[in-house]
Every structure is written in structure tokens, then in C-alpha cells.
N, C-alpha and C positions, 0 to 999 in steps of 0.2 A: 597525578599522573602526568608523564612526558607524552608526547605524541607518539613515540615509539610505542610505550606500553598501553597506550591508547589502541593503537593498530595490531599489535600482538594478541590482545583481548579479542578484537572484532573479528581477528582471521579465524578463532577457533569458533564454531558454531554451538559445541557442546558449552559456551559460558552463556549461553540465552536460551534456557532450558523453563526460566520462570518470568514472570512481568516484573517480580522485583528486582532480576537479573537487567532484564531489558532498563528500569528507571536509574540502576545505579549507574549505570554505564554511561546513558545520557547525563547524567550529574557530575559526572568523572569531565565528559568532553563539555559540557558546557563550562564546567570551571574553567576548564583550559581556556576555551576562548576568549571567556571574562576580561581574561588577562592580556591586556594589548601586548606585553613584550613577549607573548609566546606565538601569536601573528606577523607575517609581514605586512600585511593589510587587509582592510575590509572594502570591497570591489561593487559600488552601487549600479544595477543593470541601468544601461543607455535609453532603454526603449521601455520597460516597465518598471518603475524606479521602487518598489516595493520587493524587488528582490534582490538580492546581495549573494555576494560570493566571497569565501575566504579564502585568501592568499598565505600558503604556509611558507617557514622559514626554510633554510637548509634541510633539516631535519624530517623536511614532508618533500622533501625535493624542489621546493618554491612552486608547488602544485596548487591549482584554484580548484576549488569544489564545484560541486553541483549547485544551481542557483537554489537557493533557501530564502524563503517567503517569509517576509517580515510581519506580516498579518497575521501569520499561522506559527510562526517558530517563536516558540515562550524562551524567554534570557532566562538565567541559573535561578535566580530572586524568585522570580514567577513558578518557574519548574518547581521548584522543590517547596517552594508552599503550597501548591496546587496538588501535590502527589496523594495528601492525607486524603482530599475530598475524591480528587479521582479513581482510587483505590474503595473508599465507600459505596461511589457511584456505580461500578462495575460487579459491586458484589450486592446492590439492589436496585439497580437497573430495571426494572420491571414495578416498582414503587411509583405512585405518579408524581410525589412529591419532587423526584428530581428528574422529572420531564421537564425543563424549564432550558429556553433560550439560552441562558449562562453556562449549564452544565452542559447540554449539547453542542456548546462551543467550546467547552474545556475538552469533551472526548476528542473532537477531531484535532482540536490544537495538539494536546498531550499526544497522540499518537503519531501526527505530522513530527513532531519535534525528534520523538524516540526517533522514528527511522530515518530520518534526514542526520542524527547525529553520526547512526552507523555509518549511514552512506558517504557523509563526509570525511569520517576517517578513514574510510577505506580508500578515499578519493586522493590519500597522502601516500598512496603503494604507488610504486615505480610504473611508466607506463606501459610496459614487458608484461605486468602483473593485472592490467585493467578487466580482463576477462574474468581472472578468478576474482576480482573486487565485484563485480558486475554480479556472479552466479550465487557469490555469497550475500550481499546484498539482496536479493532477491528470496533466496532461501529462508533469510530471516524475518523477511517481512511478511511470508507465507505462514512462518511458525508464531510471528507475532500476530498475527489476525485467528490465527488457530486458538492461541491461548487465550485471548480475550472471549472469542465464543466459547469457548467449555469454562471461562470464570462467571459467566454471567447466567449456565446454567445448559448453556443447549451441548449436547451430544455430538461433536467434531471430528473426524479425524482426516487424514491422506492417507490416500493408498490407490488400490488398483481395483475398477470394477469390470465382472465380466459379464459380458451382455450376450446371452444366448440367442445364436441367429438359425431360425428355422427354414427348412426346405420342404414344404407341404405341412405334416403334423410333427413332423418329428426334428429336433435340435441335432443339426448338423455337425455345427461347430461355437466356441466363443469367441468373442472380440474382446480385447482385455485396453481398456481404459483408465489413464492414470489420471485423477484429479489433487488439486490440493485442498477442498473441501468437501467431504463427505459427511452430511448431515444426516442423521439418524433419531427416528423416535423409537428408543427399545431396538426391534430387529428390522424396523419399516425404514426403508430408505425415503427422505423427505426433501433432499435440496441436496444440488451440487455446486459449490461453489470453484474461481477461478481468482488466483490472486497472482498481480502483477504489479511490480511499482509504475508500469507507463504501459499504454495500450498499444504504444508502436512496435510492429510487425506482430501483433500478437490478436487483435480486437478479429480478424478475421476466423481464426482459428477458435476463439470461443462460442461465434454463434453457430458454427458449422458443427461443432461437438453438440450443442443442445438439438442442432435439426437431427444429425444421425442416431444420438441416441433416442430419440424420440420417434423416430420412423421403423428403426428397431426393434424397441421393445412394444410401441404403440402407447405408451403413456405420456405424461404431461408433467412430469417431475421438473420442479423450476430450476433452470439455470439463473447463477448471477455471479455477477463478476466485481473486485474490490482492486482499484488502482490508487495508488499513493498521488500521481499527479502526470501531466503531462506538458512537462515543461523541459527544455536541455540547454544546456549554453552555446550561445553564438559568439564565436570571434566577430569583433569589429577593424574596421580597417585601421582605425587607431590601436596602437599598441598598449596592453596594458587596461585597455578600456572592453566589456561586455556585454551583450544583452541578454535577450531568451528569446526561443523560437518552441511554439506547440508542436506537440510531436501526433496529436490528436487528427485523427482524419474524418470529418464530419460528414463527409459525404458518404464515404465507405458504411458509417455507422448508420446512418438515413436509409441507405441500399439495405445494408442487410435488415434491417429493422421493418421494411415495409415488404420488400420481396421474399424476404427468407423466413424469418422469424423473429421477434422481438423477444431479446433476455427477461426473467423477471424482476430484474433490478440489476443496475449498475451505479457504482459507489465511489466517489471522490472523496480523498482527503482535502484536497488544493485542487478545486473544482473552479475551470476555466471559465470565463465570463458568458461566452456564448451558448454554455451549456446551460447557463439561466435566461437567458433572453430567447433562445434560436428553438423555431417551432421544429416538434418531435424531438430535438434533445434535449430539452425543459421538460419534457413528460417523462424521459425515459433515464434521465443520470437525475442523481441526488447525490448529496453529501452524505458521510459514510455515518454518520450520528443515525441516518436514518433505516440503515440495516439492526442494528444493535436495539433500538429503542423500538421500532416498530415490525419492519419487515420478517427479520429472521423468525419471530414468534409466528408471524401469518403461514409462512412457510409450512412449521409444523406442524 
């Protein structure tokens, strides 16, 4: 596929209704960038060298992609060779023989590669369509996580939950909340999830949603969040050179966790180093594989 064909595919969300459609698109993109004649350059991050950026040629307006973590982003051959193992894994994730470090790593890398391929293609859109690209990218990540949960056997939808608010013993009105992931066992609500490509400008709302829901319903329904990553491109003073910035706000996360309420799970495909080592963060933030292998089953 040429870049314009990839872009035309990516902007139509109905092209991504099954996990196989996501995989097929990713294979096409990885094949495109594997041919160095198709791209202007691969740029290495100046401050964290395992991140890199793809610069497109004229067909992509010479745009530079989001930062791609080379430790997670699979190349064409590895992605292609791993597809069968990935599909077998999500079909049998509860079987203990699949709970290995290698398959957990494959799950994280595969999901990261799929979503970053979509995001990178959307980065080829003109600057005046950046908001459209951001919205499509977020919606497709949300759908990807929802599809994966359904594939492993979890009943997961998106939609509106109506919360009855009582005055005395009478229901006075109902508040509506839109949620990315609504997890049920039969008709019983078991968990509520948020899916965002990054926590930037969004982390506050997720904590407050749990607080309000718990207060209004007098329940302890688990609330969890799935993020792709928390890095963005940073321009350096030298033309043509880039670095990365973290968009994660550790002070906000700790403050809400301690003084408001902790979330029941926070998961990243591309986890930042301080999330692994720093007090409070390391106890509440995990890699994405932990959700599918264990925590989601505990929630239901």
C-alpha cells in the first residue's frame, strides 16, 4: 500500500471492526516503512535513544510521526511471524501454559505495534486535520481494547450508564455517564474502564468519575484505566532533531490516589521508568498484560 491508501483506510473507523482488520492494517504499514525508499528518514530521539520518529516524504507532507519505542514496536518480520501466536494467546489466555514472560511481552508489544501503526499513519494528515487524527486514533484504541476483552471471553461494551439519584427514599432524577468499557457478567455490572492513548489532561476525570459513581450509588464497582503511553515529541534547538517529553503527572496521580480514591487498576503498554520504581506509582500502575491475564478476571 502507498501512504495515501494507508491514510484513506485509517480515517474510516468502520475499516477496524475485527482484530484481524487491525492486524492486516499493521502489516501493510510495517511493510511500507520497511522499504526505506518510502520514507524520508528515521530520526533517533536525542534524550531517550530507544525512541525514534519516522519522517515521511512529500506524500506525507514531510510530517514527523509520534515517538515510537523501538523496544516495543515490532518490525515487519517479527510482527508477521508472531500473528499466529498472538491470536492463539487471546483465544486461550486463561490456560496456564500461556502465562509466560515471553507471551506477556508479545501481548504488550503486539498491541503497542498495532496502535502506533494507526497513529503514525494518521500523523501523515495535514496539520489542519490534527484534531481529527487525534479523535480517530483515540476511538480506534478504545475499540481495540474492547475487541480484545471480548475475544478473551469478557462481556464488554461501551455506552451510557444511568445513575439514580435519590432525595430521601425517592429517585429524583438520573445522571448519565458515558463510559469506554462497561464490563458485565450477565446483567450485573462488574467494572467500568476508561481507555485513552495518554493520561495527559484526562487523569483527573477518571479518578473523579470513580469517586462520584461510588458516592451516588453507594457501591464499590471497580474502575480501571488503560493507556497506550505517556510520551510526546519534543522539538530541540537543532533543526531536524527531536527528543521526547513525558506527559504523565505523578503528583496528580499520587494526590488523587491518596486523598480521593485509588483506581482499581492502571495499565500501560509503554510504561515509564518511574512507574516501576517510584513509591505509590509502582503499587498502582502495571503493564497491560496484567489486565488480560489476571485482573479482569478478578473484577468479574
